[in-house]
C-alpha positions in Angstrom: -42.7 67.8 31.7 -39.6 69.0 33.4 -38.1 72.5 32.8 -35.2 70.8 31.0 -37.7 69.1 28.6 -39.5 72.4 28.0 -36.2 74.1 27.3 -35.4 71.4 24.7 -38.8 71.7 23.1 -38.3 75.5 22.9 -35.0 75.1 21.2 -36.6 72.7 18.7 -39.4 75.2 17.9 -36.9 78.1 17.6 -34.8 75.9 15.3 -37.9 75.1 13.1 -38.9 78.8 13.0 -35.3 79.8 12.1 -35.2 77.1 9.4 -38.5 78.4 8.0 -37.2 82.0 8.0 -34.0 80.9 6.3 -36.1 79.0 3.8 -38.3 82.0 3.1 -35.2 84.3 2.8 -33.6 81.8 0.5 -36.8 81.6 -1.7 -37.1 85.4 -1.7 -33.4 85.7 -2.6 -33.8 83.2 -5.5 -37.0 85.1 -6.7 -35.2 88.5 -6.5 -32.2 87.1 -8.3 -34.6 85.7 -11.0 -36.2 89.1 -11.3 -32.8 90.8 -11.6 -31.6 88.3 -14.2 -34.8 88.7 -16.2 -34.6 92.4 -16.0 -31.0 92.4 -17.1 -31.9 90.0 -19.9 -34.7 92.3 -21.0 -32.5 95.3 -20.9 -29.8 93.5 -22.8 -32.3 92.4 -25.4 -33.8 95.9 -25.7 -30.3 97.4 -26.2 -29.4 94.7 -28.8 -32.7 95.3 -30.6 -32.2 99.1 -30.7 -28.6 98.8 -31.7 -29.6 96.3 -34.4 -32.2 98.7 -35.8 -29.6 101.2 -36.9 -28.4 101.0 -40.5 -25.1 102.6 -41.6 -23.0 103.7 -44.5 -19.2 104.1 -44.4 -19.1 107.5 -46.0 -15.6 108.4 -44.9 -14.0 105.4 -46.5 -16.0 105.9 -49.7 -15.1 109.6 -50.1 -11.5 109.5 -48.9 -9.5 112.7 -48.3 -10.8 114.7 -51.3 -13.1 116.7 -49.1 -13.4 120.1 -47.3 -11.2 120.3 -44.2 -12.7 119.4 -40.8 -13.5 122.2 -38.4 -10.9 122.4 -35.7 -12.6 122.6 -32.3 -11.4 123.5 -28.8 -11.1 120.2 -26.8 -13.7 119.7 -24.0 -12.6 120.1 -20.4 -14.1 117.9 -17.7 -14.5 119.1 -14.1 -13.5 115.6 -13.0 -10.3 114.0 -14.2 -12.0 110.6 -13.9 -15.0 111.6 -15.9 -15.1 111.2 -19.7 -16.0 114.6 -21.1 -18.9 114.8 -23.6 -17.9 116.3 -27.0 -18.6 120.0 -27.3 -17.1 121.0 -30.6 -18.9 122.4 -33.6 -20.6 119.9 -35.9 -22.1 119.9 -39.3 -24.6 117.1 -40.0 -26.4 116.4 -43.2 -29.9 115.3 -42.4 -31.9 113.7 -45.3 -35.5 112.8 -45.2 -35.9 109.8 -47.6 -39.4 109.1 -48.8 -40.6 105.8 -50.2 -43.5 106.3 -52.6 -44.4 102.7 -53.4 -46.9 100.3 -51.9 -50.6 100.5 -50.9 -49.8 101.3 -47.3 -47.7 104.3 -48.4 -50.4 105.5 -50.8 -52.8 105.7 -47.8 -50.2 108.0 -46.2 -50.3 110.3 -49.2 -47.1 109.1 -50.8 -48.1 109.2 -54.4 -47.8 106.5 -57.0 -44.2 106.5 -58.1 -41.8 103.8 -57.0 -38.5 103.7 -55.1 -37.2 106.2 -52.6 -36.0 109.8 -53.0 -34.4 112.4 -50.8 -37.3 114.8 -50.4 -35.8 116.8 -47.6 -32.2 118.0 -47.1 -31.1 120.0 -44.1 -27.6 121.0 -43.1 -27.6 121.1 -39.3 -24.8 123.3 -37.9 -24.2 122.9 -34.2 -22.1 125.7 -32.7 -19.1 125.3 -30.4 -20.4 124.5 -27.0 -23.5 122.9 -28.5 -26.1 125.3 -27.0 -27.1 126.9 -30.3 -27.7 125.6 -33.8 -28.7 126.6 -37.3 -30.7 124.4 -39.7 -30.3 125.3 -43.4 -32.6 123.7 -45.9 -31.5 123.0 -49.5 -34.5 123.0 -51.9 -34.6 119.6 -53.7 -35.3 121.4 -57.0 -32.0 123.3 -56.9 -29.9 122.9 -60.0 -26.3 122.0 -59.1 -23.2 120.5 -60.6 -23.4 116.9 -59.3 -19.8 115.6 -58.9 -18.5 112.2 -59.8 -19.4 109.9 -57.0 -18.1 106.4 -56.1 -20.7 103.6 -56.5 -21.1 100.5 -54.4 -20.0 98.3 -57.3 -16.6 100.0 -57.4 -17.2 102.4 -60.3 -18.0 106.1 -60.4 -20.8 108.2 -61.7 -20.2 110.9 -64.3 -20.2 114.6 -63.4 -23.6 116.1 -64.3 -24.2 119.8 -64.9 -27.5 121.5 -64.2 -28.7 118.4 -62.3 -31.5 118.5 -59.7 -30.0 118.4 -56.3 -32.0 115.4 -55.1 -30.8 113.3 -58.1 -27.6 112.8 -56.2 -29.3 110.4 -53.8 -31.1 108.6 -56.6 -27.9 107.9 -58.5 -25.4 107.3 -55.7 -27.2 107.1 -52.4 -26.0 108.7 -49.2 -22.4 108.9 -50.4 -23.2 110.9 -53.4 -25.7 113.1 -51.4 -22.8 114.0 -49.0 -20.4 114.5 -51.9 -22.8 116.8 -53.6 -23.6 118.9 -50.5 -19.9 119.3 -49.8 -19.3 120.4 -53.4 -22.2 122.9 -53.2 -21.3 124.3 -49.8 -17.5 123.7 -49.4 -18.4 122.7 -45.8 -17.3 119.3 -44.4 -20.2 117.1 -43.2 -19.0 115.5 -40.0 -22.0 113.1 -39.9 -24.9 111.9 -42.0 -28.3 111.0 -40.7 -31.1 109.7 -43.0 -34.6 109.6 -41.6 -37.2 107.4 -43.3 -40.5 109.3 -43.5 -42.6 106.4 -42.5 -40.5 105.8 -39.4 -40.9 109.5 -38.7 -44.6 109.0 -38.5 -44.0 106.2 -36.0 -41.8 108.5 -33.9 -44.5 111.2 -33.8 -47.1 108.7 -32.6 -44.7 107.3 -30.0 -44.3 110.8 -28.6 -48.0 111.4 -28.5 -48.2 113.7 -31.5 -46.8 117.2 -32.1 -48.4 120.7 -32.0 -47.9 122.9 -35.1 -49.3 126.3 -36.0 -50.1 126.9 -39.7 -50.3 130.4 -41.1 -52.8 129.5 -43.9 -55.3 126.9 -44.8 -53.9 123.7 -46.3 -56.0 121.8 -48.8 -53.9 119.1 -50.5 -55.6 116.0 -51.9 -52.3 114.5 -52.9 -50.9 114.4 -49.4 -54.4 113.8 -47.9 -53.9 116.9 -45.7 -56.7 119.4 -45.0 -56.1 121.9 -42.2 -57.4 125.4 -41.4 -55.0 128.1 -40.4 -54.2 127.9 -36.7 -52.8 125.5 -34.1 -53.2 121.8 -34.6 -52.1 118.7 -32.6 -51.0 116.2 -35.3 -50.6 112.4 -35.1 -48.0 110.6 -37.1 -50.1 110.3 -40.3 -51.0 114.0 -40.4 -47.4 115.1 -39.4 -46.1 113.0 -42.3 -48.6 114.6 -44.6 -47.5 118.0 -43.5 -43.9 117.1 -44.2 -44.9 116.0 -47.7 -47.4 118.6 -48.7 -46.5 121.2 -51.4 -49.5 121.6 -53.6 -51.6 123.1 -50.8 -49.3 125.9 -49.7 -47.8 128.9 -51.4 -47.2 128.6 -55.1 -47.1 124.8 -54.9 -43.3 124.6 -55.2 -40.8 122.9 -52.8 -40.0 126.3 -51.3 -43.4 126.6 -49.5 -43.0 123.1 -48.1 -39.6 123.9 -46.6 -41.2 126.4 -44.2 -43.6 123.8 -43.0 -40.9 121.2 -42.5 -38.8 123.6 -40.5 -41.8 124.3 -38.2 -42.3 120.5 -37.9 -38.7 120.0 -36.8 -39.0 122.7 -34.1 -42.3 121.2 -32.9 -40.7 117.8 -32.7 -37.9 119.2 -30.6 -40.3 120.9 -28.3 -42.4 117.7 -27.9 -39.3 115.6 -27.0 -38.2 118.3 -24.5 -41.6 118.3 -22.8 -41.9 114.6 -22.6 -40.4 113.0 -19.5 -39.4 109.7 -21.0 -37.2 108.6 -18.1 -40.3 108.1 -15.9 -42.0 105.9 -18.5 -39.8 103.0 -19.6 -42.4 101.6 -22.0 -42.8 105.0 -23.8 -39.0 105.5 -23.8 -38.5 102.2 -25.5 -41.3 103.0 -28.1 -39.6 106.3 -28.9 -36.1 104.8 -29.0 -37.4 101.9 -31.2 -39.1 104.4 -33.6 -36.0 106.6 -33.8 -33.5 103.8 -34.4 -35.8 101.9 -36.7 -36.0 104.9 -39.1 -32.3 105.8 -39.2 -29.4 105.3 -41.5 -26.2 107.0 -40.3 -22.6 107.2 -41.1 -20.4 104.7 -39.3 -19.5 107.4 -36.7 -23.1 107.3 -35.3 -24.1 103.7 -36.0 -24.4 102.5 -32.5 -26.8 103.3 -29.7 -23.9 104.4 -27.5 -22.7 107.0 -30.1 -26.2 108.3 -30.6 -26.7 108.6 -26.9 -23.4 110.5 -26.5 -24.5 112.9 -29.3 -27.9 113.4 -27.6 -26.3 114.0 -24.2 -23.9 116.5 -25.7 -27.0 118.5 -26.9 -28.9 118.5 -23.6 -28.3 122.3 -23.3 -29.8 122.9 -26.8 -33.5 124.0 -26.7 -35.8 124.5 -29.6 -35.7 128.3 -29.0 -31.9 128.1 -29.6 -32.4 126.6 -33.1 -32.5 129.0 -36.0 -33.9 127.9 -39.3 -33.0 129.2 -42.8 -33.1 128.2 -46.4 -30.2 128.5 -48.8 -30.8 131.7 -50.8 -32.0 130.8 -54.3 -33.4 132.5 -57.4 -35.4 131.1 -60.3 -33.1 129.2 -62.7 -32.7 131.1 -66.1 -33.0 127.8 -68.0 -36.2 126.6 -66.2 -38.7 128.6 -64.3 -39.7 125.4 -62.4 -36.2 125.1 -60.9 -33.9 127.3 -58.7 -30.2 128.0 -58.4 -28.1 129.3 -55.6 -28.3 133.1 -55.2 -24.7 134.3 -55.0 -22.9 135.7 -53.2 -25.5 135.3 -50.4 -25.5 131.5 -50.6 -21.7 131.3 -50.3 -21.7 133.8 -47.4 -24.2 131.7 -45.5 -22.2 128.5 -46.0 -19.0 130.3 -44.9 -20.6 131.2 -41.6 -21.0 127.5 -40.8 -17.3 126.8 -41.0 
C-alpha cells in the first residue's frame, strides 16, 4: 500500500470517527432536549395543579364600598429600577379555620358527629409596615355580636341578628358574611381572606414532617382523641389537628382554653416551615405546596400561586419570634354564662392599634 493509499484510508477512518461523534452528540442533544422538555412539562403541570387547587371568593365585589377604609401605606422602594419591588405595606388578613364534622374519616380524626362545616377558628393577622413584625388576634367563636346584613350568593341578603354567636356568620353567609361581621366588630378593613380547611391542615403538618409543641398541662380529651402529658411533643398531622380542635381537655372546657393551644400551634408551624429547607428537596416542596394550596380558599386577590408566592416572599423577614399573639378581650355575657362579649373599651383599643 502506498503512502497515498494509507493517507486516504486515514481520512476515511477519521471521517467515520467524526461521523460517530457527531451521531453521539446529536443523540445526546436529542436526549437532553427530551429531558428539558419533560422537565418543563412536569413543572408546568405542577404549577397548573397547584394553581388549580386554590378556591376563591370575590369578597370585594360582594361587599362593595360600605366598608372600613383601607390602610394607606408608604410605597415600597426598590434598589434596582428594573426590579419589581415586593409589597411592604401593612396588611390585615382574616384567617378562618373551617372544620368539616361529617363522614367516617373525619370522625376518626376527632371531628364529632354533626354535619356540615363551621368556622371553628378566627384570627385577624395584622402585618406591620415593613412586614417584619405581626400580631395575631383570635376572636372566640362563642362571642355574641351584632351580625350585620350580608349579601347571599342567590342575590338576596340576610337579616341583621342581635346577640348572635360570632361563628354563625360563616354558617349563614359563608366567607363574605364572616368578613362583613369581623369588619363590623372591629372597624378594621380586612385586606385579604384566607380559609384553611382543618383536614388539609393535617396534610400540611405531615408534609412538613410534623410540628413540635409544648403543652403546659395534661390533655385528656376523648372527643378529639387527644391524650398528652404536659411537656414537649412532636405531633403528626392527626395529633396536631386534634390539638387544634380540643377544648374539653383544657382549662374550663370553653373555647378560650383552646385558643391558647391554637396560637401555640400556629407559631410551631411557622418555626417548622422556617427550619425546613424545602428548596433542596423538590419532592417535599411539592408535597408542602400541594397541601397548602389544596386546603385554601382565598379572596380573589390571593387566588393564584403567583400572588401567594409574592405574599410569602414579602414576609421572608418575619420570624416566629416576631409574631405576637393575643385574644380579643372578652367578659362573660350577662345573658348567658356560656357565651362571652367584647370587653370594652379594651377591645376597641386593641382593634384601633391595628389600623
